[in-house]
N, C-alpha and C positions, 0 to 999 in steps of 0.2 A: 821479383822472380829470380834475380841473380843469386840470391841466397839459396835457392833450391838447386841451381845448377852448380855453383861453386861456393859452398858454405865456408865460413871461417874454419880453418883447420882441416880442410878436406883431404889434405895429403896424409894425415894421420888416421883417417877413417877407413874402415874396411868397405868393400864394395857393397855389402848388404846395408851397412849404415848409411852410405851415400844414397842408395836406392830408396830406403825408407824415408830419409830426409827429403829427397826430391819429391816423392809423392805426397808427403805431408804438406809441403809448401804449395805445390801445384794444385792439390785438390781443394784448396781454399777458394780459388777463383770460381769454379763451378757452383760451389755452395753459396757464395755471395751473389752470383748472378741469379741463381734459383730463387733466393730470398727476395731479391730486388724485383723480379718478375711477379712473384706471388704478392708482394706488397702492392705493386702497380695494379694488378688485377683485383685484389680484395678491396682496396680503397678507391679504385677507379680514378686515379690521378693521371692527368695527361702528360705525355712526354713533351718537354719544353725545348724548343729550338734555341740555339745560341743567339739568334737575332732578336728574340723576344726577351732575353735576359738583360738585366742591368749589370754589365760587366765593367763599368767605368766608375761608379760611385765608390769612394773609399780607396781608390788606387792612388798610391803615393807617387809623386813625381820623383824620378831618380836623377838628382842633380849631383853628379859624382864630384865635381869640384867643391861644391858646398859641403858635402859629407867629409871629404878629405880635410878641408879647412877646419871643420868642427873637431875632427879626430886629432889633428895637430895641435889645436888650441887646448884640448883636454890633456894631451900628453905634455904640453909645456907646463902645465900646473902640477905635474907629478913631482914628488920629492926626488932628490938625487939618488937615493938608494934604490928606488923603484926604476928609475931610468937605467941605472947600472945593471940591475937584475934583468930587465927586459933586453938589454943589449947583450948580456952574456948568455941568457937562456933563450 
């Protein structure tokens, strides 16, 4: 929704262009909600609570030290030209 409030290049836009952009972005939410409710009613699917969902299967453990070690090992294998390029850019 931030793109509706302050789109890229909004300083160069006229007030009517900003207004049209705002409503085009924000009118998407009611349309999505309307279609979601119609889907739920038509197919009679129940609303699922978060305590009934499996939110833990497939979640990757975030071991920051291990990820940094892997990244440094990969960077150590780079050729010298690539190391210099990444240093300068």
